[in-house]
N, C-alpha and C positions, 0 to 999 in steps of 0.2 A: 413554509418549507415541507417539501415531501420527506419521507423517511429516508430517501437516498441522499439527502443533503443534511444529515445529522450524524453525529457520533454519540453513542451511549457509552457512559463511563461508570463503573461501579466502585464505590468506595466502601469499604466495611464499616467505616465510621459514619457515613452519612447517606448510604444507599445509592440508588441510581440517579444519574444526571444525563440530560440530554443537551448537547451542544450543536448549535447551528454551524454548518460548515459550507459557506457560500462557492468556495473554489474547489472543492472536493466533491464531485459527483460520482460517487460509488454506484456502480450498477450490478456487478456480480463479483463481490470479493471472492478470491480464489486461493488465497494464502496470506499468512502473515508471519512476522518475526520481529523481535524486540532487540535493540541494541542497547544493553545496560550501561555501557560507557558514556554514550552520548544521550542517553535516556529518550530514544526515538522508537516509535512503532511504525513499521513498513507494512503496507497492506498492497498486495498484487490484486489487480482488477481484470478479470477475464475479458470483460467487454470493452472497457475503456482501454486495454492494451498498455496500461501505465502503472506505476507504483506511487501510491499516496504515502505521504510522511506525516506523522502526527506526534505531538508531545503526549505524555500519559495523561494529561487533563483533557485531551480531546482537541486540543488547538492544532489546526491545519498548518503544516509547515511548507510543504511544497509537493509537486508531482513531477515525475520524470518518466520518460518513455513515450512512445507514440505508436499508432497502428500503422504497420507497413511490413514489408519483407526486407527492407534495406538494412545495411550495417547499423547495429545498435537499436534497431526498431523490432518490435514484436507484433505478433497477430492474434495471439490467444495466451495470455499469462496463466500459467497453472503452477503457482508456488514461488516463494521467495525465501531466501535464507541469507545470512552473513557469515563471514569468516572472522577469524580473530584479528585480521589486519584491516577490517572495515569494508572490505569488498562486498558488494551485493550481487547475488546470483539469482537469476530468474530462469524459470522453465517456459519456453516459448513452444507451446503444443502445436500450433499450426505449422511453424516453420521447422519443427523437429531439431531444436538447438537449445543451448544454454547460453544466456547473455551474462557478461560480467561488467559491472559499473564500479 
């Protein structure tokens, strides 16, 4: 696997661990946020125009979003955040808009 197919997780007790992630092909991560209620990490990817979701141990959960200018689609993601109700907000730099999932 190349480094773009791995997630590296640090544990104060055991140090660094590298996990293979076959379905998450990160190219240019451009933002991340953590949902403490669901214990999920959201990673926006500028090149893949999607959001990858992981568990704290590095396990890949899913990816959502795709590259386009259509409704609900993004062209260049630059940041991701969550609100208290669990909505995911994405900055779509190329299309000059905010997407809400």
